[in-house]
C-alpha positions as CSV (number, residue, x, y, z in Angstrom):
1,X,-0.1,0.2,0.0
2,X,1.3,3.5,-1.2
3,X,1.8,5.9,1.8
4,X,0.5,9.5,1.1
5,X,3.0,12.2,0.3
6,X,2.9,15.3,2.5
7,X,1.3,17.3,-0.5
8,X,-1.5,14.7,-0.9
9,X,-2.1,14.7,3.2
10,X,-2.3,18.6,3.1
11,X,-4.6,18.5,0.0
12,X,-6.9,15.8,1.7
13,X,-7.1,18.2,4.8
14,X,-7.9,21.2,2.9
15,X,-11.1,19.8,1.2
16,X,-14.6,21.1,1.5
17,X,-15.2,23.4,4.6
18,X,-11.4,23.2,5.8
19,X,-10.1,25.0,2.6
20,X,-8.5,28.4,2.8
21,X,-10.8,30.5,0.6
22,X,-14.1,28.7,1.5
23,X,-17.4,30.5,0.6
24,X,-19.7,27.5,1.0
25,X,-20.5,25.0,3.7
26,X,-21.7,21.4,3.3
27,X,-25.3,22.9,4.3
28,X,-25.2,25.3,1.3
29,X,-23.9,22.5,-1.0
30,X,-26.8,20.4,-0.1
31,X,-29.1,23.3,-0.7
32,X,-27.6,24.1,-4.0
33,X,-28.0,20.4,-5.3
34,X,-31.7,20.2,-3.8
35,X,-32.5,23.5,-5.7
36,X,-30.9,22.4,-9.0
37,X,-32.5,19.1,-9.0
38,X,-36.1,21.0,-8.6
39,X,-35.4,22.2,-12.5
40,X,-36.4,25.6,-11.2
41,X,-32.9,26.9,-10.9
42,X,-30.0,27.6,-13.5
43,X,-26.4,27.6,-12.6
44,X,-26.4,31.3,-13.1
45,X,-29.4,31.9,-10.7
46,X,-27.7,29.4,-8.1
47,X,-24.2,31.3,-8.5
48,X,-25.8,34.6,-8.1
49,X,-27.8,33.4,-4.9
50,X,-24.7,31.8,-3.2
51,X,-22.2,34.3,-4.5
52,X,-20.0,32.1,-6.4
53,X,-19.2,31.4,-10.0
54,X,-21.2,29.4,-12.5
55,X,-18.3,26.9,-12.7
56,X,-18.4,26.3,-9.2
57,X,-22.1,25.5,-9.2
58,X,-21.8,23.3,-12.2
59,X,-18.8,21.4,-10.4
60,X,-21.0,20.8,-7.2
61,X,-24.0,19.5,-9.2
62,X,-21.8,17.1,-11.1
63,X,-20.1,15.9,-8.1
64,X,-16.8,17.0,-9.4
65,X,-16.1,19.1,-6.2
66,X,-17.8,18.7,-2.7
67,X,-18.3,14.9,-2.9
68,X,-20.2,13.2,-0.3
69,X,-18.5,10.5,1.5
70,X,-20.4,7.3,1.2
71,X,-22.2,6.2,4.4
72,X,-20.7,3.1,6.1
73,X,-23.4,0.8,7.1
């Protein structure tokens, strides 16, 4: 098994709410996904509401960023 490098360890710790320039929280990310899934909100409308860029919203919606950890049962 490969051990993580210092860089990988730091990057892991700075994900999500632990990042340095964070504008969103997990609560807001879940709200974004819920609102988008209703079909009543565009990326642009959500970006304006949450004060982030369209690309940030798109990445959240497609789970490229702010990935939920699977629940362990």
